[in-house]
C-alpha positions in Angstrom: -34.6 -61.6 17.0 -32.2 -63.1 14.4 -29.1 -61.2 13.3 -30.5 -60.0 10.0 -33.6 -58.6 11.7 -31.3 -56.8 14.1 -29.3 -55.3 11.3 -32.3 -54.2 9.4 -33.6 -52.1 12.3 -30.3 -51.0 13.8 -30.9 -47.3 13.3 -28.8 -44.7 15.0 -30.5 -43.8 18.3 -29.9 -40.3 19.5 -32.8 -40.1 22.0 -32.6 -42.1 25.2 -34.7 -42.8 28.3 -32.9 -41.8 31.5 -33.0 -45.4 32.8 -29.5 -46.8 33.4 -28.4 -49.8 31.4 -27.4 -52.6 33.9 -23.7 -53.4 34.1 -24.4 -57.0 33.0 -26.0 -55.8 29.8 -23.1 -53.4 29.0 -20.7 -56.3 29.6 -22.7 -58.4 27.1 -22.1 -55.7 24.5 -18.4 -55.9 25.1 -18.5 -59.7 24.9 -20.2 -59.3 21.5 -17.6 -56.8 20.4 -14.8 -59.2 21.3 -16.3 -62.0 19.1 -15.4 -59.9 16.0 -12.8 -61.0 13.6 -9.4 -59.2 14.0 -6.0 -59.5 12.3 -4.1 -62.5 13.4 -6.3 -62.9 16.4 -4.2 -60.1 17.9 -7.2 -58.7 19.8 -5.6 -55.3 20.2 -8.8 -53.7 21.4 -9.9 -52.3 24.7 -13.2 -50.7 25.7 -13.9 -47.9 28.2 -17.5 -47.6 29.6 -18.2 -44.1 31.0 -21.4 -43.9 33.1 -20.1 -41.7 35.9 -21.8 -38.3 36.0 -18.7 -36.7 37.3 -17.0 -37.6 34.0 -20.0 -37.2 31.6 -20.8 -33.7 32.9 -17.6 -31.9 32.1 -17.0 -33.9 28.9 -20.5 -33.0 27.8 -19.8 -29.3 28.4 -16.7 -29.5 26.3 -18.4 -31.4 23.5 -21.3 -28.9 23.3 -18.9 -26.0 23.4 -17.0 -27.5 20.5 -20.1 -28.3 18.5 -22.0 -25.1 19.2 -20.6 -23.1 16.1 -21.6 -26.0 13.8 -25.1 -26.2 15.2 -25.5 -22.4 15.0 -24.4 -22.3 11.4 -25.6 -25.7 10.2 -26.9 -26.0 6.6 -30.5 -25.2 6.0 -32.9 -26.8 3.6 -31.7 -30.3 4.1 -33.9 -33.2 3.1 -36.0 -34.9 5.8 -33.5 -37.6 6.6 -30.5 -35.2 6.8 -32.6 -32.7 8.9 -33.6 -35.4 11.4 -30.0 -36.6 11.7 -28.8 -33.0 12.4 -31.6 -32.4 14.9 -30.7 -35.7 16.6 -27.0 -34.9 16.7 -27.7 -31.6 18.3 -30.0 -33.2 20.9 -27.3 -35.8 21.6 -24.7 -33.2 22.1 -26.9 -31.1 24.4 -27.8 -34.1 26.5 -24.4 -35.8 26.5 -24.3 -36.1 30.3 -27.8 -37.6 30.4 -26.9 -40.5 28.0 -26.9 -43.5 30.3 -23.5 -44.8 29.1 -20.8 -44.0 26.6 -18.6 -46.8 25.2 -15.2 -45.7 23.8 -13.8 -48.4 21.5 -10.0 -48.2 21.4 -7.1 -50.1 19.9 -3.4 -50.6 20.3 -1.0 -50.6 17.4 0.2 -54.2 17.9 -0.1 -56.0 14.6 1.8 -57.5 12.9 4.2 -58.0 15.9 7.3 -57.4 13.8 6.1 -54.2 12.2 2.8 -52.8 13.7 0.7 -50.9 11.3 -1.9 -48.2 12.0 -4.3 -49.7 9.4 -4.6 -52.9 11.4 -6.0 -50.9 14.3 -8.9 -49.9 12.1 -9.5 -53.5 11.0 -9.5 -54.5 14.6 -11.9 -51.9 16.2 -14.5 -51.3 13.5 -15.8 -54.9 13.2 -15.9 -55.0 17.0 -17.9 -51.8 17.2 -20.3 -53.1 14.6 -20.8 -56.3 16.6 -21.5 -54.2 19.6 -24.3 -52.2 18.1 -26.0 -55.2 16.5 -25.9 -57.0 19.8 -27.4 -54.0 21.5 -30.2 -53.9 19.0 -31.0 -57.5 19.8 -31.2 -56.7 23.5 -33.5 -53.7 22.8 -30.8 -51.2 23.6 -30.2 -48.2 21.4 -26.8 -47.0 20.2 -25.3 -44.4 18.0 -21.8 -44.0 16.6 -20.6 -40.4 16.9 -17.4 -38.5 16.3 -18.0 -35.3 18.2 -16.6 -36.5 21.6 -13.3 -36.5 19.7 -13.2 -32.8 20.4 -12.9 -33.7 24.1 -10.3 -36.5 23.7 -7.6 -34.8 25.8 -10.1 -34.2 28.6 -11.4 -37.8 28.4 -7.9 -39.1 28.4 -7.1 -37.1 31.6 -10.3 -37.8 33.4 -10.2 -41.5 32.6 -6.5 -41.9 32.9 -6.2 -43.6 29.5 -2.8 -44.9 28.6 -0.9 -43.1 25.8 -0.7 -46.2 23.6 -4.5 -46.6 23.4 -6.0 -44.9 20.3 -9.6 -43.7 20.6 -11.6 -44.6 17.5 -15.3 -45.1 18.1 -17.6 -43.3 20.6 -20.9 -45.1 21.1 -23.9 -43.6 23.0 -25.8 -46.4 24.7 -29.2 -46.4 26.4 -32.8 -47.6 26.2 -34.4 -45.9 23.2 -36.9 -43.0 23.7 -38.0 -43.4 20.1 -38.9 -46.5 18.0 -36.3 -48.4 16.0 -37.0 -48.0 12.2 -35.9 -50.0 9.2 -32.6 -48.8 7.9 -32.7 -47.2 4.5 -30.0 -48.6 2.2 -29.4 -48.8 -1.6 -30.7 -52.0 -3.2 -28.1 -54.7 -3.4 -28.3 -54.6 -7.2 -26.9 -51.1 -7.1 -23.8 -52.0 -5.2 -23.0 -55.5 -6.3 -20.9 -56.5 -9.3 -20.2 -60.1 -10.2 -16.7 -60.8 -11.5 -16.0 -57.7 -13.6 -17.0 -54.1 -14.0 
């Protein structure tokens, strides 16, 4: 599969088979992430893989507790795409501990060396996370960016002994897909491209 084909079918996967993803495959995803561009080649990224049920279980309980009010009162009458996304998000929250692996993409505020700026952490970690999910698609592995584990960040920090100077940015659910990949739906290029001047 070439990279464009991978991007065209890299849909968010919120339903996973229970099969574990081998360590070697997870390490390939981190390798791909670390091929990303980053400011000044500072490489201020780190990645935490959580596949231990003793960690996923309690974190999953906290995540679901935090998200339960939203799911109970979520908007009704959404279009088909939005409704599928909300249903998938609720499923992912309820099955948090069953997701084979979670990858937490983190960054340190290290660039530029003379005056480190928060903005450079973003420009470090988001390209890396994008590389990670595209590589996963090429390997037949499903992924989903999600923000709701952020509600459990203090617990994740404690259970995983994360240093204070690491900032948690992107949580990625990882596993073999229980549903089919679909083509992504995006605006036509003509609607988002301007040549030279508006």
